[in-house]
PDB file as gemmi writes it, atoms N, CA and C in Angstrom:
CRYST1    1.000    1.000    1.000  90.00  90.00  90.00 P 1                      
ATOM      1  N   MET A   1     127.418 -44.601 -41.892  1.00  0.00           N  
ATOM      2  CA  MET A   1     128.464 -44.234 -40.983  1.00  0.00           C  
ATOM      3  C   MET A   1     127.861 -44.159 -39.583  1.00  0.00           C  
ATOM      4  N   VAL A   2     128.489 -44.773 -38.647  1.00  0.00           N  
ATOM      5  CA  VAL A   2     128.029 -44.787 -37.269  1.00  0.00           C  
ATOM      6  C   VAL A   2     129.096 -44.138 -36.404  1.00  0.00           C  
ATOM      7  N   TYR A   3     128.658 -43.192 -35.593  1.00  0.00           N  
ATOM      8  CA  TYR A   3     129.580 -42.505 -34.689  1.00  0.00           C  
ATOM      9  C   TYR A   3     129.134 -42.771 -33.266  1.00  0.00           C  
ATOM     10  N   ILE A   4     130.045 -43.318 -32.457  1.00  0.00           N  
ATOM     11  CA  ILE A   4     129.746 -43.596 -31.060  1.00  0.00           C  
ATOM     12  C   ILE A   4     130.705 -42.780 -30.200  1.00  0.00           C  
ATOM     13  N   SER A   5     130.128 -41.948 -29.379  1.00  0.00           N  
ATOM     14  CA  SER A   5     130.933 -41.123 -28.494  1.00  0.00           C  
ATOM     15  C   SER A   5     131.194 -41.888 -27.209  1.00  0.00           C  
ATOM     16  N   THR A   6     132.419 -41.922 -26.789  1.00  0.00           N  
ATOM     17  CA  THR A   6     132.761 -42.653 -25.569  1.00  0.00           C  
ATOM     18  C   THR A   6     132.741 -41.766 -24.342  1.00  0.00           C  
ATOM     19  N   LYS A   7     132.581 -40.462 -24.521  1.00  0.00           N  
ATOM     20  CA  LYS A   7     132.613 -39.553 -23.382  1.00  0.00           C  
ATOM     21  C   LYS A   7     131.312 -39.585 -22.593  1.00  0.00           C  
ATOM     22  N   ARG A   8     130.159 -39.555 -23.264  1.00  0.00           N  
ATOM     23  CA  ARG A   8     128.878 -39.490 -22.562  1.00  0.00           C  
ATOM     24  C   ARG A   8     127.948 -40.637 -22.952  1.00  0.00           C  
ATOM     25  N   ASP A   9     128.432 -41.597 -23.648  1.00  0.00           N  
ATOM     26  CA  ASP A   9     127.652 -42.750 -24.093  1.00  0.00           C  
ATOM     27  C   ASP A   9     126.438 -42.349 -24.926  1.00  0.00           C  
ATOM     28  N   ILE A  10     126.617 -41.379 -25.794  1.00  0.00           N  
ATOM     29  CA  ILE A  10     125.586 -40.952 -26.726  1.00  0.00           C  
ATOM     30  C   ILE A  10     126.036 -41.370 -28.116  1.00  0.00           C  
ATOM     31  N   PHE A  11     125.129 -41.940 -28.877  1.00  0.00           N  
ATOM     32  CA  PHE A  11     125.491 -42.318 -30.231  1.00  0.00           C  
ATOM     33  C   PHE A  11     124.472 -41.754 -31.206  1.00  0.00           C  
ATOM     34  N   ALA A  12     124.917 -41.569 -32.421  1.00  0.00           N  
ATOM     35  CA  ALA A  12     124.049 -41.063 -33.479  1.00  0.00           C  
ATOM     36  C   ALA A  12     124.310 -41.871 -34.742  1.00  0.00           C  
ATOM     37  N   VAL A  13     123.232 -42.272 -35.389  1.00  0.00           N  
ATOM     38  CA  VAL A  13     123.336 -43.003 -36.648  1.00  0.00           C  
ATOM     39  C   VAL A  13     122.950 -42.043 -37.758  1.00  0.00           C  
ATOM     40  N   HIS A  14     123.797 -41.977 -38.773  1.00  0.00           N  
ATOM     41  CA  HIS A  14     123.534 -41.021 -39.842  1.00  0.00           C  
ATOM     42  C   HIS A  14     123.840 -41.674 -41.179  1.00  0.00           C  
ATOM     43  N   PHE A  15     122.841 -41.677 -42.051  1.00  0.00           N  
ATOM     44  CA  PHE A  15     123.016 -42.139 -43.424  1.00  0.00           C  
ATOM     45  C   PHE A  15     122.628 -40.987 -44.328  1.00  0.00           C  
ATOM     46  N   TYR A  16     123.534 -40.525 -45.152  1.00  0.00           N  
ATOM     47  CA  TYR A  16     123.274 -39.375 -46.012  1.00  0.00           C  
ATOM     48  C   TYR A  16     122.432 -39.797 -47.203  1.00  0.00           C  
ATOM     49  N   LYS A  17     121.364 -39.049 -47.444  1.00  0.00           N  
ATOM     50  CA  LYS A  17     120.546 -39.234 -48.638  1.00  0.00           C  
ATOM     51  C   LYS A  17     120.567 -37.932 -49.409  1.00  0.00           C  
ATOM     52  N   ASP A  18     120.895 -38.017 -50.679  1.00  0.00           N  
ATOM     53  CA  ASP A  18     120.951 -36.837 -51.530  1.00  0.00           C  
ATOM     54  C   ASP A  18     119.536 -36.318 -51.755  1.00  0.00           C  
ATOM     55  N   PRO A  19     119.233 -35.061 -51.393  1.00  0.00           N  
ATOM     56  CA  PRO A  19     117.872 -34.546 -51.546  1.00  0.00           C  
ATOM     57  C   PRO A  19     117.478 -34.319 -53.007  1.00  0.00           C  
ATOM     58  N   ASN A  20     118.437 -34.232 -53.897  1.00  0.00           N  
ATOM     59  CA  ASN A  20     118.128 -33.996 -55.305  1.00  0.00           C  
ATOM     60  C   ASN A  20     117.895 -35.292 -56.067  1.00  0.00           C  
ATOM     61  N   LYS A  21     118.105 -36.420 -55.426  1.00  0.00           N  
ATOM     62  CA  LYS A  21     117.947 -37.705 -56.087  1.00  0.00           C  
ATOM     63  C   LYS A  21     116.618 -38.328 -55.680  1.00  0.00           C  
ATOM     64  N   ILE A  22     115.848 -38.807 -56.653  1.00  0.00           N  
ATOM     65  CA  ILE A  22     114.562 -39.424 -56.394  1.00  0.00           C  
ATOM     66  C   ILE A  22     114.801 -40.914 -56.154  1.00  0.00           C  
ATOM     67  N   GLN A  23     114.346 -41.406 -54.996  1.00  0.00           N  
ATOM     68  CA  GLN A  23     114.547 -42.813 -54.656  1.00  0.00           C  
ATOM     69  C   GLN A  23     113.485 -43.656 -55.350  1.00  0.00           C  
ATOM     70  N   ASN A  24     113.901 -44.723 -55.982  1.00  0.00           N  
ATOM     71  CA  ASN A  24     112.993 -45.641 -56.638  1.00  0.00           C  
ATOM     72  C   ASN A  24     112.781 -46.835 -55.721  1.00  0.00           C  
ATOM     73  N   VAL A  25     111.581 -47.400 -55.715  1.00  0.00           N  
ATOM     74  CA  VAL A  25     111.275 -48.527 -54.848  1.00  0.00           C  
ATOM     75  C   VAL A  25     112.034 -49.778 -55.276  1.00  0.00           C  
ATOM     76  N   PHE A  26     112.242 -49.951 -56.561  1.00  0.00           N  
ATOM     77  CA  PHE A  26     112.833 -51.171 -57.074  1.00  0.00           C  
ATOM     78  C   PHE A  26     114.348 -51.129 -57.176  1.00  0.00           C  
ATOM     79  N   GLY A  27     114.960 -50.062 -56.831  1.00  0.00           N  
ATOM     80  CA  GLY A  27     116.411 -49.979 -56.919  1.00  0.00           C  
ATOM     81  C   GLY A  27     116.865 -48.574 -56.613  1.00  0.00           C  
ATOM     82  N   ASP A  28     118.077 -48.283 -56.969  1.00  0.00           N  
ATOM     83  CA  ASP A  28     118.642 -46.982 -56.673  1.00  0.00           C  
ATOM     84  C   ASP A  28     118.773 -46.143 -57.943  1.00  0.00           C  
ATOM     85  N   ASP A  29     117.916 -46.401 -58.920  1.00  0.00           N  
ATOM     86  CA  ASP A  29     117.958 -45.644 -60.165  1.00  0.00           C  
ATOM     87  C   ASP A  29     117.262 -44.301 -59.980  1.00  0.00           C  
ATOM     88  N   THR A  30     117.713 -43.314 -60.703  1.00  0.00           N  
ATOM     89  CA  THR A  30     117.077 -42.005 -60.680  1.00  0.00           C  
ATOM     90  C   THR A  30     115.985 -41.976 -61.737  1.00  0.00           C  
ATOM     91  N   VAL A  31     114.796 -41.538 -61.330  1.00  0.00           N  
ATOM     92  CA  VAL A  31     113.653 -41.517 -62.229  1.00  0.00           C  
ATOM     93  C   VAL A  31     113.208 -40.070 -62.393  1.00  0.00           C  
ATOM     94  N   PHE A  32     113.030 -39.647 -63.624  1.00  0.00           N  
ATOM     95  CA  PHE A  32     112.539 -38.308 -63.911  1.00  0.00           C  
ATOM     96  C   PHE A  32     111.216 -38.427 -64.639  1.00  0.00           C  
ATOM     97  N   TYR A  33     110.263 -37.603 -64.237  1.00  0.00           N  
ATOM     98  CA  TYR A  33     108.957 -37.595 -64.863  1.00  0.00           C  
ATOM     99  C   TYR A  33     108.765 -36.269 -65.577  1.00  0.00           C  
ATOM    100  N   ASN A  34     108.324 -36.335 -66.798  1.00  0.00           N  
ATOM    101  CA  ASN A  34     108.007 -35.135 -67.562  1.00  0.00           C  
ATOM    102  C   ASN A  34     106.521 -35.158 -67.887  1.00  0.00           C  
ATOM    103  N   TYR A  35     105.769 -34.298 -67.217  1.00  0.00           N  
ATOM    104  CA  TYR A  35     104.354 -34.155 -67.502  1.00  0.00           C  
ATOM    105  C   TYR A  35     104.135 -32.812 -68.175  1.00  0.00           C  
ATOM    106  N   THR A  36     103.414 -32.833 -69.269  1.00  0.00           N  
ATOM    107  CA  THR A  36     103.102 -31.583 -69.948  1.00  0.00           C  
ATOM    108  C   THR A  36     101.798 -31.025 -69.391  1.00  0.00           C  
ATOM    109  N   GLU A  37     101.502 -29.799 -69.735  1.00  0.00           N  
ATOM    110  CA  GLU A  37     100.286 -29.135 -69.254  1.00  0.00           C  
ATOM    111  C   GLU A  37      99.032 -29.840 -69.758  1.00  0.00           C  
ATOM    112  N   SER A  38      99.105 -30.474 -70.918  1.00  0.00           N  
ATOM    113  CA  SER A  38      97.929 -31.130 -71.488  1.00  0.00           C  
ATOM    114  C   SER A  38      97.625 -32.465 -70.808  1.00  0.00           C  
ATOM    115  N   ASP A  39      98.531 -32.975 -69.947  1.00  0.00           N  
ATOM    116  CA  ASP A  39      98.285 -34.236 -69.250  1.00  0.00           C  
ATOM    117  C   ASP A  39      97.324 -34.084 -68.075  1.00  0.00           C  
ATOM    118  N   TYR A  40      97.084 -32.871 -67.633  1.00  0.00           N  
ATOM    119  CA  TYR A  40      96.241 -32.626 -66.474  1.00  0.00           C  
ATOM    120  C   TYR A  40      94.830 -32.232 -66.908  1.00  0.00           C  
ATOM    121  N   TYR A  41      93.855 -32.596 -66.070  1.00  0.00           N  
ATOM    122  CA  TYR A  41      92.492 -32.137 -66.302  1.00  0.00           C  
ATOM    123  C   TYR A  41      92.392 -30.666 -65.912  1.00  0.00           C  
ATOM    124  N   THR A  42      91.570 -29.928 -66.639  1.00  0.00           N  
ATOM    125  CA  THR A  42      91.365 -28.515 -66.312  1.00  0.00           C  
ATOM    126  C   THR A  42      89.876 -28.211 -66.336  1.00  0.00           C  
ATOM    127  N   GLY A  43      89.496 -27.191 -65.587  1.00  0.00           N  
ATOM    128  CA  GLY A  43      88.126 -26.686 -65.610  1.00  0.00           C  
ATOM    129  C   GLY A  43      87.093 -27.695 -65.146  1.00  0.00           C  
ATOM    130  N   TYR A  44      86.012 -27.785 -65.886  1.00  0.00           N  
ATOM    131  CA  TYR A  44      84.898 -28.652 -65.526  1.00  0.00           C  
ATOM    132  C   TYR A  44      85.291 -30.119 -65.564  1.00  0.00           C  
ATOM    133  N   THR A  45      86.192 -30.495 -66.467  1.00  0.00           N  
ATOM    134  CA  THR A  45      86.633 -31.888 -66.562  1.00  0.00           C  
ATOM    135  C   THR A  45      87.327 -32.319 -65.279  1.00  0.00           C  
ATOM    136  N   LYS A  46      88.123 -31.433 -64.688  1.00  0.00           N  
ATOM    137  CA  LYS A  46      88.786 -31.737 -63.426  1.00  0.00           C  
ATOM    138  C   LYS A  46      87.755 -31.904 -62.309  1.00  0.00           C  
ATOM    139  N   PHE A  47      86.772 -31.000 -62.252  1.00  0.00           N  
ATOM    140  CA  PHE A  47      85.727 -31.091 -61.237  1.00  0.00           C  
ATOM    141  C   PHE A  47      84.931 -32.385 -61.388  1.00  0.00           C  
ATOM    142  N   LYS A  48      84.588 -32.743 -62.626  1.00  0.00           N  
ATOM    143  CA  LYS A  48      83.813 -33.956 -62.868  1.00  0.00           C  
ATOM    144  C   LYS A  48      84.605 -35.200 -62.467  1.00  0.00           C  
ATOM    145  N   PHE A  49      85.904 -35.215 -62.744  1.00  0.00           N  
ATOM    146  CA  PHE A  49      86.740 -36.347 -62.359  1.00  0.00           C  
ATOM    147  C   PHE A  49      86.833 -36.471 -60.841  1.00  0.00           C  
ATOM    148  N   GLN A  50      87.009 -35.345 -60.154  1.00  0.00           N  
ATOM    149  CA  GLN A  50      87.111 -35.387 -58.695  1.00  0.00           C  
ATOM    150  C   GLN A  50      85.797 -35.831 -58.060  1.00  0.00           C  
ATOM    151  N   MET A  51      84.675 -35.417 -58.627  1.00  0.00           N  
ATOM    152  CA  MET A  51      83.380 -35.847 -58.105  1.00  0.00           C  
ATOM    153  C   MET A  51      83.160 -37.335 -58.329  1.00  0.00           C  
ATOM    154  N   SER A  52      83.700 -37.874 -59.409  1.00  0.00           N  
ATOM    155  CA  SER A  52      83.526 -39.305 -59.669  1.00  0.00           C  
ATOM    156  C   SER A  52      84.353 -40.161 -58.721  1.00  0.00           C  
ATOM    157  N   GLN A  53      85.356 -39.587 -58.070  1.00  0.00           N  
ATOM    158  CA  GLN A  53      86.201 -40.335 -57.149  1.00  0.00           C  
ATOM    159  C   GLN A  53      85.638 -40.368 -55.725  1.00  0.00           C  
ATOM    160  N   LEU A  54      84.594 -39.587 -55.449  1.00  0.00           N  
ATOM    161  CA  LEU A  54      84.031 -39.529 -54.104  1.00  0.00           C  
ATOM    162  C   LEU A  54      83.147 -40.741 -53.829  1.00  0.00           C  
ATOM    163  N   PRO A  55      83.099 -41.204 -52.574  1.00  0.00           N  
ATOM    164  CA  PRO A  55      82.177 -42.305 -52.240  1.00  0.00           C  
ATOM    165  C   PRO A  55      80.728 -41.816 -52.213  1.00  0.00           C  
ATOM    166  N   LYS A  56      79.795 -42.748 -52.248  1.00  0.00           N  
ATOM    167  CA  LYS A  56      78.373 -42.435 -52.338  1.00  0.00           C  
ATOM    168  C   LYS A  56      77.883 -41.661 -51.113  1.00  0.00           C  
ATOM    169  N   GLN A  57      78.421 -41.945 -49.941  1.00  0.00           N  
ATOM    170  CA  GLN A  57      77.971 -41.294 -48.720  1.00  0.00           C  
ATOM    171  C   GLN A  57      78.262 -39.794 -48.739  1.00  0.00           C  
ATOM    172  N   THR A  58      79.261 -39.378 -49.495  1.00  0.00           N  
ATOM    173  CA  THR A  58      79.604 -37.962 -49.573  1.00  0.00           C  
ATOM    174  C   THR A  58      78.476 -37.167 -50.206  1.00  0.00           C  
ATOM    175  N   PHE A  59      77.821 -37.740 -51.194  1.00  0.00           N  
ATOM    176  CA  PHE A  59      76.721 -37.043 -51.845  1.00  0.00           C  
ATOM    177  C   PHE A  59      75.540 -36.867 -50.887  1.00  0.00           C  
ATOM    178  N   TYR A  60      75.295 -37.863 -50.025  1.00  0.00           N  
ATOM    179  CA  TYR A  60      74.243 -37.720 -49.016  1.00  0.00           C  
ATOM    180  C   TYR A  60      74.581 -36.593 -48.048  1.00  0.00           C  
ATOM    181  N   LEU A  61      75.845 -36.491 -47.673  1.00  0.00           N  
ATOM    182  CA  LEU A  61      76.271 -35.438 -46.757  1.00  0.00           C  
ATOM    183  C   LEU A  61      76.104 -34.057 -47.397  1.00  0.00           C  
ATOM    184  N   ILE A  62      76.502 -33.914 -48.647  1.00  0.00           N  
ATOM    185  CA  ILE A  62      76.372 -32.635 -49.348  1.00  0.00           C  
ATOM    186  C   ILE A  62      74.902 -32.271 -49.523  1.00  0.00           C  
ATOM    187  N   LEU A  63      74.063 -33.231 -49.906  1.00  0.00           N  
ATOM    188  CA  LEU A  63      72.630 -32.980 -50.087  1.00  0.00           C  
ATOM    189  C   LEU A  63      71.982 -32.563 -48.767  1.00  0.00           C  
ATOM    190  N   GLY A  64      72.336 -33.239 -47.681  1.00  0.00           N  
ATOM    191  CA  GLY A  64      71.797 -32.877 -46.372  1.00  0.00           C  
ATOM    192  C   GLY A  64      72.196 -31.470 -45.967  1.00  0.00           C  
ATOM    193  N   PHE A  65      73.434 -31.105 -46.240  1.00  0.00           N  
ATOM    194  CA  PHE A  65      73.893 -29.750 -45.916  1.00  0.00           C  
ATOM    195  C   PHE A  65      73.122 -28.713 -46.730  1.00  0.00           C  
ATOM    196  N   LEU A  66      72.909 -28.969 -48.012  1.00  0.00           N  
ATOM    197  CA  LEU A  66      72.195 -28.008 -48.848  1.00  0.00           C  
ATOM    198  C   LEU A  66      70.736 -27.854 -48.415  1.00  0.00           C  
ATOM    199  N   ILE A  67      70.100 -28.953 -48.019  1.00  0.00           N  
ATOM    200  CA  ILE A  67      68.723 -28.863 -47.537  1.00  0.00           C  
ATOM    201  C   ILE A  67      68.671 -28.070 -46.231  1.00  0.00           C  
ATOM    202  N   PHE A  68      69.617 -28.322 -45.315  1.00  0.00           N  
ATOM    203  CA  PHE A  68      69.684 -27.567 -44.061  1.00  0.00           C  
ATOM    204  C   PHE A  68      69.927 -26.084 -44.336  1.00  0.00           C  
ATOM    205  N   LEU A  69      70.777 -25.768 -45.289  1.00  0.00           N  
ATOM    206  CA  LEU A  69      71.046 -24.377 -45.644  1.00  0.00           C  
ATOM    207  C   LEU A  69      69.797 -23.707 -46.200  1.00  0.00           C  
ATOM    208  N   ASN A  70      69.045 -24.432 -47.017  1.00  0.00           N  
ATOM    209  CA  ASN A  70      67.819 -23.893 -47.605  1.00  0.00           C  
ATOM    210  C   ASN A  70      66.796 -23.589 -46.508  1.00  0.00           C  
ATOM    211  N   ILE A  71      66.612 -24.500 -45.572  1.00  0.00           N  
ATOM    212  CA  ILE A  71      65.670 -24.277 -44.462  1.00  0.00           C  
ATOM    213  C   ILE A  71      66.123 -23.095 -43.619  1.00  0.00           C  
ATOM    214  N   SER A  72      67.398 -22.973 -43.375  1.00  0.00           N  
ATOM    215  CA  SER A  72      67.912 -21.857 -42.575  1.00  0.00           C  
ATOM    216  C   SER A  72      67.653 -20.528 -43.272  1.00  0.00           C  
ATOM    217  N   MET A  73      67.829 -20.489 -44.588  1.00  0.00           N  
ATOM    218  CA  MET A  73      67.588 -19.252 -45.324  1.00  0.00           C  
ATOM    219  C   MET A  73      66.110 -18.866 -45.269  1.00  0.00           C  
ATOM    220  N   PHE A  74      65.205 -19.857 -45.317  1.00  0.00           N  
ATOM    221  CA  PHE A  74      63.773 -19.547 -45.217  1.00  0.00           C  
ATOM    222  C   PHE A  74      63.425 -18.994 -43.849  1.00  0.00           C  
ATOM    223  N   SER A  75      64.031 -19.540 -42.805  1.00  0.00           N  
ATOM    224  CA  SER A  75      63.715 -19.048 -41.461  1.00  0.00           C  
ATOM    225  C   SER A  75      64.246 -17.637 -41.269  1.00  0.00           C  
ATOM    226  N   ILE A  76      65.370 -17.313 -41.827  1.00  0.00           N  
ATOM    227  CA  ILE A  76      65.908 -15.945 -41.745  1.00  0.00           C  
ATOM    228  C   ILE A  76      65.001 -14.993 -42.511  1.00  0.00           C  
ATOM    229  N   LYS A  77      64.538 -15.420 -43.682  1.00  0.00           N  
ATOM    230  CA  LYS A  77      63.668 -14.572 -44.494  1.00  0.00           C  
ATOM    231  C   LYS A  77      62.343 -14.313 -43.769  1.00  0.00           C  
ATOM    232  N   GLU A  78      61.774 -15.338 -43.141  1.00  0.00           N  
ATOM    233  CA  GLU A  78      60.507 -15.157 -42.421  1.00  0.00           C  
ATOM    234  C   GLU A  78      60.667 -14.234 -41.224  1.00  0.00           C  
ATOM    235  N   ARG A  79      61.796 -14.263 -40.579  1.00  0.00           N  
ATOM    236  CA  ARG A  79      62.026 -13.412 -39.413  1.00  0.00           C  
ATOM    237  C   ARG A  79      62.012 -11.944 -39.790  1.00  0.00           C  
ATOM    238  N   PHE A  80      62.577 -11.606 -40.952  1.00  0.00           N  
ATOM    239  CA  PHE A  80      62.668 -10.209 -41.343  1.00  0.00           C  
ATOM    240  C   PHE A  80      61.439  -9.704 -42.106  1.00  0.00           C  
ATOM    241  N   LEU A  81      60.513 -10.595 -42.476  1.00  0.00           N  
ATOM    242  CA  LEU A  81      59.299 -10.162 -43.147  1.00  0.00           C  
ATOM    243  C   LEU A  81      58.301  -9.531 -42.193  1.00  0.00           C  
ATOM    244  N   ASN A  82      58.319  -9.893 -40.927  1.00  0.00           N  
ATOM    245  CA  ASN A  82      57.336  -9.369 -39.956  1.00  0.00           C  
ATOM    246  C   ASN A  82      57.657  -7.992 -39.503  1.00  0.00           C  
TER     247      ASN A  82                                                      
END                                                                             
């Protein structure tokens, strides 16, 4: 539906989309998904899956951060020993 106002030359285009209806890419069919609790990874399995999806450079970044943290902790410890 297109509404054009002739008083101030302002127009607005409005197409109503039902918020409760899921739009499908291949048509206008409604698609419902039923996932049970057992379909999801939980605990360590979820963590292991997420780690397997990371690129290789991420592990270098994490390792570098941990080494920097370790050096920082040693310098703090040495400062308070004197």
